C-alpha positions as CSV (number, residue, x, y, z in Angstrom):
1,M,-24.3,-5.4,10.0
2,V,-20.7,-5.8,11.5
3,E,-17.5,-4.1,11.2
4,I,-14.5,-6.5,10.9
5,M,-10.9,-6.8,12.2
6,Y,-9.2,-9.4,10.3
7,H,-8.2,-12.8,11.6
8,P,-6.8,-15.7,9.4
9,K,-9.4,-17.7,11.2
10,D,-12.8,-15.5,10.2
11,V,-11.9,-16.7,6.7
12,G,-14.6,-18.1,4.9
13,K,-17.0,-17.2,7.6
14,E,-20.5,-15.7,6.3
15,V,-20.5,-11.6,7.3
16,V,-23.4,-9.0,6.3
17,N,-21.1,-6.0,4.2
18,G,-21.6,-2.2,4.9
19,H,-24.0,-2.7,2.1
20,G,-26.7,-5.0,3.8
21,K,-25.4,-7.8,1.5
22,K,-23.9,-11.5,3.0
23,T,-20.6,-12.2,1.5
24,K,-17.5,-14.5,2.9
25,I,-14.6,-12.7,3.9
26,R,-11.9,-13.8,1.5
27,K,-8.7,-14.8,2.1
28,Y,-5.8,-11.5,2.7
29,H,-3.2,-13.2,4.6
30,M,-0.1,-15.9,4.2
31,T,0.1,-19.3,5.9
32,E,3.4,-20.8,7.3
33,E,3.9,-22.1,3.7
34,D,3.2,-19.2,1.9
35,I,5.9,-17.2,3.7
36,K,8.6,-19.9,3.8
37,R,7.6,-20.0,-0.4
38,S,7.8,-16.5,-0.5
39,R,10.2,-15.4,2.0
40,K,13.4,-18.2,-0.5
41,K,11.9,-16.7,-4.1
42,W,12.7,-13.3,-2.2
43,L,16.1,-14.3,-1.6
44,E,16.8,-15.9,-5.1
45,T,16.0,-12.2,-6.4
46,I,18.0,-9.9,-4.4
47,K,21.2,-11.6,-4.4
48,D,21.8,-9.3,-6.2
49,I,20.6,-6.5,-5.5
50,D,22.8,-3.6,-3.3
51,I,23.7,-4.7,0.2
52,R,23.0,-2.1,1.5
53,T,19.4,-1.5,0.4
54,V,18.9,-4.7,1.6
55,R,19.9,-3.6,5.6
56,R,17.6,-1.0,5.3
57,A,14.4,-2.9,4.9
58,G,15.5,-4.8,7.8
59,N,15.6,-9.0,8.3
60,N,12.0,-9.5,8.4
61,F,11.1,-7.8,5.7
62,F,10.3,-10.0,2.1
63,N,8.1,-8.7,-0.7
64,P,4.6,-10.5,0.6
65,Y,2.1,-10.2,-2.5
66,R,2.3,-12.0,-6.0
67,R,4.3,-10.9,-8.9
68,G,0.9,-8.5,-9.9
69,I,1.1,-4.7,-10.0
70,Y,1.6,-5.0,-5.9
71,Y,4.3,-6.5,-6.3
72,Y,6.5,-4.1,-8.6
73,Q,5.3,-0.6,-6.5
74,I,6.8,-2.3,-3.4
75,Y,9.8,-3.4,-4.7
76,A,10.1,-0.1,-6.3
77,M,10.1,1.8,-3.4
78,F,12.6,-0.9,-1.3
79,L,14.5,-0.7,-4.7
80,L,14.3,3.3,-4.0
81,G,15.1,2.7,-0.6
82,C,12.9,1.3,3.3
83,N,12.6,4.5,5.4
84,K,12.5,6.8,3.3
85,W,9.8,9.0,1.9
86,H,9.7,9.1,-2.0
87,R,7.9,11.8,-4.7
88,L,5.4,9.7,-7.1
89,S,7.4,10.4,-10.4
90,H,10.8,8.7,-8.6
91,I,7.9,5.5,-7.7
92,V,6.6,5.2,-11.2
93,K,10.0,5.7,-12.9
94,K,11.3,3.0,-10.7
95,M,8.4,0.8,-11.9
96,E,8.3,1.4,-15.2
97,Q,12.6,0.6,-15.1
98,I,11.7,-2.5,-13.7
99,M,8.8,-4.0,-15.8
100,S,9.5,-3.1,-18.6
101,E,12.6,-5.8,-18.3
102,V,9.2,-8.1,-17.7
103,S,7.4,-10.2,-20.1
104,A,4.0,-11.9,-20.7
105,K,1.6,-12.6,-22.8
106,E,-1.9,-10.5,-23.9
107,N,-3.4,-11.4,-27.1
108,G,-1.0,-14.0,-28.0
109,V,1.4,-11.3,-28.8
110,M,4.5,-10.8,-26.1
111,I,4.8,-7.3,-24.3
112,N,6.4,-6.4,-21.6
113,V,4.8,-6.0,-18.5
114,W,4.7,-2.4,-18.0
115,D,3.0,-1.5,-20.6
116,K,0.5,-3.8,-20.4
117,F,-0.3,-2.6,-16.8
118,K,0.0,0.9,-18.5
119,C,-2.5,0.3,-21.5
120,K,-5.3,-1.8,-19.4
121,A,-8.8,-0.9,-20.5
122,R,-10.6,-0.5,-17.4
123,R,-13.4,-2.8,-16.1
124,A,-16.9,-2.8,-18.3
125,D,-18.7,-1.5,-14.9
126,S,-16.7,1.0,-13.7
127,T,-18.3,4.3,-13.0
128,K,-15.3,6.1,-12.3
129,S,-12.2,5.4,-15.1
130,K,-7.8,6.0,-14.0
131,D,-5.4,6.0,-15.3
132,Y,-1.9,4.2,-14.5
133,I,-1.2,6.8,-12.3
134,G,-4.1,6.8,-10.7
135,R,-4.5,3.3,-10.0
136,I,-0.7,3.4,-8.6
137,Q,-2.2,6.0,-6.2
138,E,-5.4,4.0,-5.5
139,N,-2.5,0.8,-5.1
140,M,-1.4,3.2,-1.8
141,I,-4.3,3.3,0.2
142,F,-5.3,-0.2,-0.3
143,F,-1.7,-1.0,1.6
144,Q,-3.0,0.6,4.6
145,R,-6.2,-1.2,4.4
146,L,-5.7,-3.4,8.5
147,S,-9.6,-3.5,8.6
148,T,-12.9,-4.5,7.6
149,F,-13.7,-6.9,4.8
150,H,-11.0,-5.8,2.2
151,P,-7.1,-5.7,4.1
152,Y,-5.6,-5.4,1.3
153,G,-2.2,-4.3,3.3
154,Y,-2.5,-7.6,6.0
155,K,0.0,-9.3,4.3
156,L,2.6,-6.3,4.5
157,K,2.7,-7.0,8.7
158,Q,2.6,-10.0,8.4
159,V,6.6,-9.3,6.8
160,C,6.6,-6.5,9.9
161,A,5.9,-3.2,7.0
162,A,3.3,-0.8,6.4
163,V,2.9,2.6,3.3
164,D,2.8,4.9,4.6
165,I,1.2,8.0,2.4
166,K,2.9,11.5,3.0
167,R,0.4,14.8,1.5
168,V,2.5,18.9,1.3
169,T,0.4,21.1,-0.6
170,K,2.7,23.1,-3.9
171,R,1.8,25.6,-5.4
172,G,0.2,24.6,-8.9
173,F,-1.0,21.2,-7.5
174,P,-4.7,21.7,-6.1
175,N,-4.7,18.3,-4.7
176,G,-1.1,18.4,-3.3
177,V,2.0,16.3,-3.8
178,Y,2.0,12.9,-2.9
179,Y,5.0,11.0,-1.2
180,Y,5.0,7.7,0.2
181,R,7.7,6.0,2.0
182,L,8.1,1.6,2.6
183,S,8.7,1.8,6.6
184,T,9.4,-1.8,7.8
185,Y,9.8,-2.4,11.7
186,A,11.0,-5.0,14.5
187,C,7.5,-6.6,15.2
188,T,4.2,-7.4,13.4
189,E,2.6,-5.0,16.2
190,L,4.8,-2.3,15.3
191,A,3.4,-2.0,11.4
192,L,0.9,0.3,11.4
193,P,0.5,2.8,8.2
194,L,0.5,6.2,8.7
195,R,-1.2,8.8,6.3
196,D,0.7,13.0,7.6
197,Y,-0.7,15.6,6.3
198,S,1.0,18.3,8.7
199,K,2.7,19.6,5.8
200,F,-1.4,20.1,3.4
201,V,-4.0,22.7,4.1
202,F,-7.2,20.9,3.2
203,P,-9.7,22.2,1.5
204,R,-12.7,22.9,3.8
205,H,-15.2,21.2,2.3
206,E,-12.1,17.2,2.2
207,R,-11.3,17.4,6.1
208,K,-14.9,14.9,6.6
209,Y,-12.0,12.3,4.4
210,V,-9.7,12.2,7.7
211,S,-11.0,9.4,8.8
212,Y,-11.1,8.6,12.4
213,K,-11.3,5.0,12.0
214,F,-7.8,4.4,10.1
215,I,-5.6,1.3,11.9
216,G,-3.0,3.0,12.6
217,T,-1.2,7.1,12.7
218,I,-2.9,10.7,10.9
219,V,-0.7,13.2,11.5
220,T,-2.9,16.6,11.0
221,A,-1.2,20.6,11.5
222,D,-3.5,20.4,14.5
223,K,-3.2,16.8,16.0
224,V,-2.3,12.9,16.0
225,I,-5.1,10.6,15.3
226,S,-4.4,6.9,16.1
227,E,-6.3,4.0,16.1
228,G,-9.5,6.7,16.7
229,K,-7.2,7.8,19.7
230,I,-6.9,12.1,19.0
231,D,-4.3,13.8,20.9
232,E,-3.5,17.4,20.4
233,V,-0.6,18.6,18.9
234,S,1.0,22.0,20.4
235,Q,1.1,24.9,17.5
236,M,4.8,26.3,18.8
C-alpha cells in the first residue's frame, strides 16, 4: 500500500488504497484553462462587493470550486472576511442568506439551493446520518485535506488559500465551540491549513484524533505539530 501526496501528473494512475483495493487517482486540481475560466467568473461575481472585503482576500484568491455546497461555504467565509475567525453559526447564517437567493430544480419543482441542501436525504448506503450542520462541518475538514487519495483542499492551495479550524472549550458544549477561517497567502507554498486546539481541553479518549500526518499545523496547549514535526510550546 502507498501513501499519496497528490500531484496533477498522477491523475489516472492505479494505486492500492488504505483498504488494500486497487483504485485510480481522481482529478482534484484546476488546469490552466480551469483557472482562467474560474477567475473570470469570480471577478464578475465580486464586482459589486465592498472593496474592503475583496482586498482582505488579496490578489491571488478566487473561489476555485464549482457552484455547489463547497463553493457557497467558501463564499460565505469570503463575505464575512478572509483572515478572520468566524463562529460556525455566523457562517451557516451567511450561507443561508446567499443560497436562498439561488434557484434550482428539484423533482420538477423550483426550489432555492439552501432548502435543497438542508433537506437533502442521506445516501442509501450511509451508516451514519448527519444533519445539514454536520455536513457543513465535515466539509470544513475536507477543505484541509492535501494528502492521500482525496485532497479536496488542493484547489484552495492553488489559489493561495486554506481553511483553518479552531476548537474552544465552553461550558455547556461538551464537544467545544468551533470557529473557522478562510486564510489567504502570498504564495502556494505558504498555503497550508491550521487546526488550533490551544483553547480546547481534550477528553482523554480524544487525544488519538490529533493526527501527526496532517499536512499543515496543529496547535495544542503544550505543543505544535507542523507537517509531522513536533515542537514543545512554553507554558508561560
